[in-house]
N, C-alpha and C positions, 0 to 999 in steps of 0.2 A: 707428289707421291705421299699418300697417307695424310693428306692435308685436312685442316680444320678451317672451313671457310666462313665460320661465324665465330669471331673471337670475343663477342660480348660476354659469354659466361666466365671468361678469365679476368674480367675487370671489376667484379663485385659491384656492379651498378654504375660505375664511372663510364661516362659517355661524352665525347666531344667530337669535333670534326676530324681529329687525328684517328680516332677509333672508327668513325664512319668511313673515311676514305681508305682505310686499311682493312675493311671488312666487306668483302664482295657481297655477302648476303644482305647488306644494308644498302650499298650504293648501286648495285646492278639493277634492282627493280626500278629505280628512279632515273636511270641513265637514258636520256633521250637526245643527247648532244649530237648534232650533225657533223661534228669534227671527230669525236672519239669512236662513235659506233662504226663508221666505215673502216677505220683503222683496225678495230677489233674483228670486224667481219672479214678482213683480208688476211688475218693471221694465218700462217701456214701450218702451225702445229700447236694447238692447245690440247693437252692430254691431261685428263683427270684420272689418276691411277691410285687404286686403293685395294687393300686386302679386305676380307670380311671376317677375319678372325679376332683374336683377343686384342683389345685396346684400339681397334679400328672403329671408324664411324662411317660406314658406307652410305648411310642416309644423308650425311652432309655432302658427300660427293654427288649423290643423286640430285640433291637440292641445287647445287651449283650447276649441274648439267641442265636441269630444267630452266634455271635462270638464263643461262647462255642460249639455250634453245629458244626461249621466249623473245630474245633480242636478235635472233637470227645470226648468232655468232657460231661458226662451225667449230666443232671440237670432237674429241673422242672420249667417251667414258669407258674405262676398262676396270671392272671390278674382278679381282682375282678371288680365289676360293675361300671357303670358310676356315681352311687350315692356314691361311696366310695372315700372320700376326703383324702388329705394329712393331717391327724390330729390324735391326740391321741385316741379318741374314737374308731377309726377303728383299730389302731395298737393294742389296748387292746383286740380286737376280733381276729386279725390275729395271734398274738403271741401264745396264748393258743391253737388255732386251729392247728398250726404246731408243737408246743412242744408235744402235745398229739400224733401226728403221728410219730415224730422222736424218742421219748423216751418211 
């Protein structure tokens, strides 16, 4: 929910393998491993969920969705409205909405 899938801007130029492997926008394009890709492709519920209002970054969610799609990893991209801000009241609505669908 409301994720940032490229953490590089938060490290002021610092970059090592810890940043790389915790940064999906870095490692997913290079992922071609015959062990991990089938596991990811069999995931039952990957949901990328974001609002499009204040302090949200739906472009980052779209970018992650495109990366997953390019690797054949099933997922759902769900962008809520432009009035949905990066804030607890919206997360309190989003979480039960998806928990009810997943479980």
